[in-house]
N, C-alpha and C positions, 0 to 999 in steps of 0.2 A: 236254848240251843235248838237250831232247826233240824229237821229230819235229814236234810242234805249234809249238814255239818256232822251230825252224829254218826252217819254211816260213811262219811268221807267222800261222798259222791256229789259232784257239782251238777246243778240242773242241766247244764248244756252238754253234759257228757252222756247223752242218750241218743238213740236213733229214733228219728221221726221222719215221716215222708213229707214231701212238699205237696201243696194242694193239687197240683196238676201232674203228679207222678215224680218218681225219682226220690232222692234223699233231700231233706231240707238242709242237711249238712250244718248242724248247729256249731260245729267246730270253727266255722268261718267267723263266728262272733266272739271268739277268744280275744280278750283284751278290749272288748267294747262293752258298753252299757246296753242292756236289752230290756224293754218293757214287754213282758209276755202277757197277753190278754186273751181270755176265751171269748170268742165273738159269735154273734148270731145275726142273721139278716132280717128276722121278723120279730124283733123284740122292741119294747118301748125304749130301751137304751141304745138301740141301733144307731141313732144320730151321733153317738160318741165316736163313730168312725171319722167324722169331720175333725174332731179335736185330736184323735190319734194320728191322723195324717198330718195335721199341722205340727204336732209335736215331733213327729218323725222328720218332717222337712226342716224344721227349725234347728235340730241338733244332729242331723245325719253327718254333716261334714266334721263334727267333733268326735265321731266314733259312737254314735247311738243309732239304734233301730227299734222300731216296734215290731213285734212278732205276733201276728194274729193266729189264733188256734180255734178254728171252727168246732163247735160242739152242739149237738142236737138233744142234750139231756134235759133241757129246761123247757117243758111244755112244747117240745117239737118245734122250736123257733129257728132251727137251722136245718130245714128238710132238704135243701137243694143238693144237686150233684156238685162235684168239684167245678165243672164248667159253669154251672148256674151261680155258684158262690163267687167265682172269679169275675164273672160278667157283672153281677150285682155290685160288688165292691168297687170295681173300676168305673162302671157307668154311673152309678148313683153317688158315690162318694169320692171318686178320683183316687182310690187307694193305690199307693205305689209300694208300701211296705210289704214284706213277705208274709205269706200265709202257709200254714202247714196243712196236712191232711186233716180231715174231720176225725176227732177222737172223743173218747169218754174221759171226763175229768174227775168223776166220782164213781164209787161203787167197785164191784169185783173186777171190772174190766178197765179200771182207771189206768191211763197211760203212765209209764214210768216217769215221764217228765213231771206229771202232777203228783206222783208219789214223792218226788223230791222238792216240790214247792209247798205243798199243803201243811207241812209242819211249821212253817214260818208264820208268826203272828202279825196281824195288822195293828194299827194304832189303838184299837179298842180291845186288843187281846185275843181276837178270833183266830183260831187255828183250825186245821182240819178241812172238811169238805168245802168245796166251792159253793157259794151261796146262790149265785145266779150268773147270767151272762155278764161279761165285761168286768170280771174281777181281774185285778192287775197285780203283777209281781215284777219288781225292778231287780234286775241282776246287775251287779257291779262289774267293773273291769276285771276283777279277780275271780269272777265266775260264781260268786256267792250271792244269795238273796239278800238284798239290803232294805227292801220295803215291800209291803203288801197293802193294797188299797181296795176298799169295798167296791162292788159294782156301781153304786150310785156316785162314787167320786169321779168327777169329770176329769178327762185326760189333761186338761189345761188348768186344773185347780192349782192353787199356790203350793200345796203340799207335794203334789206330783212334780211340778216344775222344779221346786227346790231340791227334791230328792234326785231328780235327773241331773241337775246342774252339779250337785254334790258328787254324784257317781262319776261324772265326767271330769271333775277337778283333779 
């Protein structure tokens, strides 16, 4: 049982800001499948932005989005301001999927969004703290976590694509 299921709270029922101000309005994703990924601009895994964008483009018309969540908790690999992050993602990787404000995903100041995600186990049985940048959570159309993928799992890996397609079915 996931943390979200045990307390009856769906991950997308939280408030979080958009990268460049205002609300990210997660309620707009109700009835859609969403891949939530903690992202960073100066990480060895940063090239995953390319696969995330392709995944977003491939399934957007079917009711899918990637939601990038910048986080600077892993060796300071997301030090930029909101403007710098937005510019980097757009100019370097052509990112069109939405990005939230920079948050903490672990520790005492963990954002409520990640309180609701981290109780879900990945295929290896890992629950709890986020291990590194680019850990991925797939939210189904019903608003519940349906899959968790390690940071090293590429966005276009067969298991991710299969899970996304299943969530959209």
